[in-house]
C-alpha positions as CSV (number, residue, x, y, z in Angstrom):
1,M,9.4,-13.1,25.5
2,V,11.2,-14.1,28.6
3,S,11.7,-10.6,29.8
4,K,8.0,-9.8,29.4
5,Q,7.2,-12.8,31.6
6,I,9.6,-11.7,34.2
7,S,8.4,-8.2,34.3
8,I,4.7,-8.9,34.3
9,G,4.7,-12.2,36.2
10,I,7.0,-11.4,39.0
11,G,7.9,-7.7,39.1
12,I,4.4,-6.1,39.0
13,P,2.8,-8.4,41.6
14,M,5.7,-7.8,44.0
15,I,5.2,-4.0,43.6
16,V,1.5,-4.3,44.2
17,I,1.9,-6.6,47.3
18,G,4.6,-4.3,48.7
19,A,2.4,-1.3,48.3
20,V,-0.6,-3.0,49.9
21,L,1.6,-4.0,52.9
22,A,3.2,-0.6,53.3
23,V,0.1,1.6,52.8
24,L,-2.9,-0.4,53.8
25,Y,-1.8,-3.1,56.2
26,A,0.9,-1.3,58.3
27,P,-1.5,1.3,59.9
28,T,-3.7,-1.5,61.2
29,Q,-0.9,-3.0,63.2
30,P,-0.1,-0.7,66.2
31,D,2.8,-2.8,67.6
32,L,4.4,-3.9,64.4
33,G,3.5,-1.1,62.1
34,D,7.0,0.1,61.4
35,T,8.3,-3.4,60.7
36,V,5.4,-4.2,58.4
37,Q,5.9,-0.9,56.5
38,F,9.6,-1.7,56.2
39,I,9.0,-5.2,54.8
40,G,6.3,-3.9,52.4
41,S,8.7,-1.2,51.1
42,L,11.5,-3.8,50.7
43,I,9.2,-6.1,48.7
44,G,8.2,-3.2,46.5
45,I,11.7,-2.1,45.9
46,L,12.8,-5.6,45.0
47,G,9.8,-5.8,42.7
48,V,10.9,-2.6,40.9
49,L,14.4,-4.1,40.5
50,I,13.1,-7.3,39.1
51,F,10.8,-5.4,36.8
52,I,13.7,-3.3,35.5
53,A,15.9,-6.5,35.1
54,G,13.1,-8.1,33.1
55,L,13.1,-5.1,30.7
56,F,16.8,-5.5,30.0
57,A,16.9,-9.4,29.9
58,R,17.7,-10.9,26.5
59,K,18.0,-14.3,25.1
60,M,21.4,-15.8,25.1
61,P,22.5,-17.8,22.1
62,R,22.8,-21.5,22.6
63,I,26.3,-22.8,22.7
64,I,26.6,-26.0,20.7
65,S,29.5,-28.2,21.8
């Protein structure tokens, strides 16, 4: 259950926001277009990594001491 929350709640929104920044917002900024595109791509890539990490996350057993 936790992995589904990580993938859907964090990974997918980061991918969407990164794509919006890189594809739609960067061309509207003539001076900072390259920087905005880089930041958008970076956010998207981190979103993909978090999404994949969420797929492989598993519950750890509780250690009773």
